C-alpha positions in Angstrom: 131.9 -201.9 -59.2 133.9 -199.1 -60.6 134.8 -196.2 -58.3 135.3 -193.9 -61.3 131.7 -194.6 -62.4 130.0 -195.9 -59.3 126.4 -195.1 -60.2 126.9 -196.0 -63.8 128.2 -199.5 -62.8 125.4 -200.1 -60.3 123.1 -203.0 -61.4 119.6 -201.8 -60.7 117.4 -204.4 -59.1 120.3 -206.6 -58.0 118.8 -207.0 -54.6 115.8 -208.8 -56.1 117.9 -211.5 -57.7 120.4 -211.9 -54.8 117.7 -212.6 -52.2 119.2 -213.5 -48.8 122.6 -214.5 -50.3 125.5 -212.4 -48.8 126.8 -209.6 -51.1 130.5 -208.7 -51.0 130.9 -205.3 -52.7 134.3 -205.1 -54.5 135.0 -201.5 -55.5 137.7 -201.6 -58.2 140.0 -199.0 -59.8 140.7 -197.3 -56.5 144.2 -196.5 -57.9 142.5 -193.8 -60.0 141.6 -191.6 -57.0 144.2 -189.0 -56.0 146.7 -190.4 -53.5 145.6 -188.1 -50.7 142.1 -189.6 -50.6 141.0 -191.1 -47.2 140.0 -194.8 -47.8 137.8 -194.9 -44.7 135.8 -191.9 -46.0 135.4 -193.7 -49.4 134.1 -196.8 -47.7 131.6 -194.8 -45.7 130.5 -193.0 -48.8 130.1 -196.4 -50.7 128.0 -197.7 -47.7 125.6 -194.8 -47.9 125.3 -195.0 -51.7 124.7 -198.8 -51.6 122.0 -198.3 -49.0 120.3 -195.7 -51.1 120.2 -198.3 -53.9 118.7 -200.8 -51.5 121.7 -203.0 -51.8 122.5 -204.8 -48.5 126.2 -205.7 -48.3 128.1 -207.8 -45.8 131.3 -206.0 -46.5 133.0 -203.5 -48.8 136.6 -204.0 -50.2 138.4 -201.2 -52.0 140.9 -202.6 -54.5 142.8 -202.2 -57.8 142.9 -205.4 -59.7 145.3 -203.8 -62.2 147.7 -202.5 -59.6 147.3 -205.4 -57.1 146.1 -203.1 -54.3 143.8 -204.5 -51.7 143.6 -207.9 -53.4 144.6 -209.9 -50.4 141.6 -208.5 -48.6 139.4 -209.6 -51.6 140.6 -213.2 -51.2 140.2 -213.2 -47.5 136.7 -211.7 -47.7 135.6 -214.3 -50.3 136.8 -217.1 -48.1 135.2 -215.5 -45.0 131.7 -215.1 -46.5 131.2 -217.9 -49.0 130.8 -220.7 -46.5 130.2 -223.8 -48.6 128.5 -221.8 -51.4 129.5 -221.0 -55.0 130.7 -217.5 -55.6 129.2 -215.5 -58.5 131.1 -212.5 -59.8 128.7 -210.0 -61.3 129.4 -206.6 -62.8 128.9 -204.2 -65.7 131.2 -204.1 -68.6 134.5 -202.2 -68.3 134.6 -202.3 -64.4 137.7 -204.5 -64.4 135.9 -207.7 -63.6 138.0 -209.9 -65.9 141.2 -208.6 -64.4 139.9 -209.4 -61.0 138.8 -213.0 -62.1 142.3 -213.6 -63.6 143.8 -212.8 -60.1 141.3 -215.2 -58.5 142.3 -217.9 -61.0 146.0 -217.5 -60.2 145.3 -217.5 -56.4 142.6 -220.2 -56.2 143.1 -222.6 -59.1 145.4 -224.6 -61.4 143.1 -223.6 -64.2 145.4 -222.6 -67.1 142.7 -220.5 -68.8 142.9 -216.8 -68.7 140.0 -214.5 -69.5 140.4 -212.0 -72.3 140.8 -208.6 -70.8 140.2 -205.6 -73.1 139.2 -202.0 -73.1 136.3 -203.0 -75.3 132.9 -203.8 -73.8 131.5 -207.3 -73.7 134.7 -209.2 -74.2 133.9 -212.0 -71.7 131.3 -213.9 -73.8 130.6 -216.9 -71.7 130.3 -218.2 -68.1 133.6 -219.3 -66.7 133.7 -221.7 -63.8 136.8 -221.8 -61.6 136.9 -225.0 -59.5 137.6 -224.7 -55.7 139.1 -227.3 -53.4 135.7 -228.2 -51.8 134.0 -228.9 -55.1 132.3 -225.5 -55.3 133.0 -222.9 -58.0 133.8 -219.2 -58.6 131.5 -218.4 -61.5 132.3 -215.4 -63.7 129.3 -214.1 -65.5 129.3 -212.0 -68.8 129.6 -208.3 -68.2 126.2 -206.5 -68.1 126.0 -203.8 -70.8 124.6 -200.5 -69.5 123.7 -198.3 -72.4 123.6 -195.3 -70.1 127.4 -195.2 -69.8 129.4 -193.0 -72.2 131.8 -195.9 -72.7 129.1 -197.7 -74.6 128.4 -195.0 -77.2 131.9 -193.7 -78.1 134.0 -195.4 -80.8 136.7 -197.8 -79.8 139.5 -195.3 -80.6 138.0 -192.9 -78.1 137.7 -195.4 -75.2 141.3 -195.0 -74.2 140.8 -191.2 -74.0 137.8 -191.2 -71.7 138.8 -194.2 -69.5 141.6 -193.1 -67.3 144.5 -195.5 -66.6 146.5 -193.2 -64.3 145.5 -191.4 -61.0 143.2 -188.5 -61.8 144.6 -185.0 -61.7 141.7 -182.8 -60.7 141.3 -179.7 -62.9 139.8 -176.7 -61.0 138.0 -173.9 -62.8 136.9 -170.7 -61.1 133.7 -169.7 -62.9 131.3 -166.8 -63.0 127.7 -167.5 -63.8 126.9 -167.8 -67.5 130.1 -169.7 -68.3 130.5 -173.1 -70.0 132.9 -176.0 -70.0 133.2 -178.3 -72.9 134.6 -181.8 -72.4 135.7 -182.4 -76.0 132.5 -182.5 -78.0 131.0 -185.2 -75.8 129.6 -183.2 -72.9 128.8 -179.5 -72.2 128.6 -178.1 -68.6 126.8 -174.8 -68.1 127.0 -172.7 -64.9 123.8 -170.8 -65.4 123.3 -168.9 -62.2 125.0 -168.5 -58.9 127.9 -166.8 -57.0 131.4 -166.9 -58.4 132.7 -170.4 -57.4 135.1 -173.2 -58.2 134.3 -176.5 -60.0 136.7 -179.4 -59.7 136.7 -181.8 -62.7 137.6 -185.5 -62.1 137.9 -186.8 -65.7 140.6 -188.5 -67.7 143.7 -186.4 -68.2 143.4 -187.2 -71.9 140.2 -185.1 -72.2 140.8 -181.5 -73.0 138.4 -179.0 -71.2 137.6 -175.8 -73.0 136.0 -172.8 -71.2 133.8 -170.2 -72.9 130.9 -167.8 -72.2 127.5 -169.4 -72.2 126.3 -167.0 -74.9 129.0 -168.3 -77.2 128.6 -172.0 -76.4 126.3 -173.0 -79.2 128.4 -171.2 -81.8 131.7 -172.7 -80.4 130.2 -176.2 -80.5 128.9 -176.0 -84.0 132.1 -174.4 -85.4 134.7 -176.6 -83.6 133.1 -180.0 -82.8 135.3 -182.9 -84.0 138.3 -180.6 -84.5 139.3 -178.4 -81.6 136.6 -180.1 -79.5 137.5 -183.8 -79.5 136.7 -186.6 -78.9 134.9 -187.6 -81.0 136.7 -187.2 -84.3 134.6 -185.3 -86.9 134.1 -188.6 -88.9 132.3 -190.1 -85.8 130.1 -187.2 -85.0 127.1 -188.6 -86.9 127.2 -191.8 -84.8 127.1 -189.9 -81.5 123.6 -189.5 -80.1 122.4 -185.9 -80.1 123.1 -183.9 -76.9 120.2 -183.6 -74.5 120.0 -180.9 -71.8 119.8 -181.9 -68.1 118.8 -179.0 -65.8 120.4 -179.4 -62.4 120.0 -177.5 -59.1 122.6 -177.6 -56.3 120.9 -176.5 -53.0 122.6 -174.1 -50.7 124.8 -175.7 -48.0 125.3 -179.0 -50.0 128.6 -180.4 -51.2 127.6 -182.2 -54.4 129.1 -183.9 -57.4 127.6 -183.9 -60.9 128.3 -187.4 -62.4 128.3 -188.0 -66.1 128.4 -191.8 -66.4 131.5 -192.9 -68.1 133.1 -189.5 -68.3 133.7 -188.8 -64.6 132.3 -186.1 -62.3 132.4 -182.4 -61.4 132.5 -181.3 -57.8 130.6 -178.1 -57.0 132.8 -176.5 -54.3 130.6 -173.7 -53.2 128.0 -173.9 -50.5 126.0 -171.0 -52.0 124.1 -173.2 -54.4 124.0 -173.1 -58.2 121.8 -173.5 -61.3 123.5 -175.8 -63.8 122.8 -177.7 -67.0 124.6 -180.6 -68.5 124.3 -181.5 -72.2 125.2 -185.1 -72.8 124.4 -187.7 -75.5 120.9 -188.9 -75.3 120.5 -191.8 -72.9 123.6 -191.1 -70.8 123.1 -191.0 -67.1 123.5 -187.6 -65.5 122.9 -187.3 -61.8 123.8 -185.2 -58.7 125.1 -187.0 -55.6 126.9 -186.4 -52.3 130.5 -185.5 -53.0 132.8 -188.5 -53.2 136.0 -186.5 -52.3 
């Protein structure tokens, strides 16, 4: 799974298909989190979120296939839990699964094949079987396409802008009620009602965030989408699903994130509560959750 889009990369109903087979949860792209992040707290958070999704896991490994962080532990855990069974690698598109498999190939096998890794969804088109010494296989399955992720609806040229490849640099905004943040023309975040408070945005550094008053938000969007507010480019606006409003309530005393699948998340830093609304392309997953950081 992808730590940058944990809920968006969750495969619903996976527990039904897995049955009693052990599940090793490999959480990739850990290099994107700010360096001060406590890994034990992240593992505990992942355990709680997996349990909420009824996914029983034997272990959790944080790693970065791209940066070769934590990969020795992935190898050790696979050896530890597979017994004499085949290993199936399952995941959504764009979670870094092919990069992980290429590392497994180089560590486990003389197989000269290398999977195609790409920023574009659905690149791995067939099942790949990596032979192991005991006659069993590591089996890579095609990435599962989740249409509720923003990465599945933007044009290819915008993927590199919304998918971070460097550690996130959180952007903090001190907002009064009735203020709005625009993430390009892709997502609009309204702080409707609540005490003055700060909101920390964990999104790609390539996405420009614009602040305005809520009363001017509609006018700003209509006048500047595809130009000042990008991505998407104005030529691609017609292909982007219409924005749909998601009203959200942050209860008093709770530390919560607002996740927009594929874009990142916004941490609500106040314990005073807030009335919010997120406008995102139709079909994109928007949820609140316990704060990751």
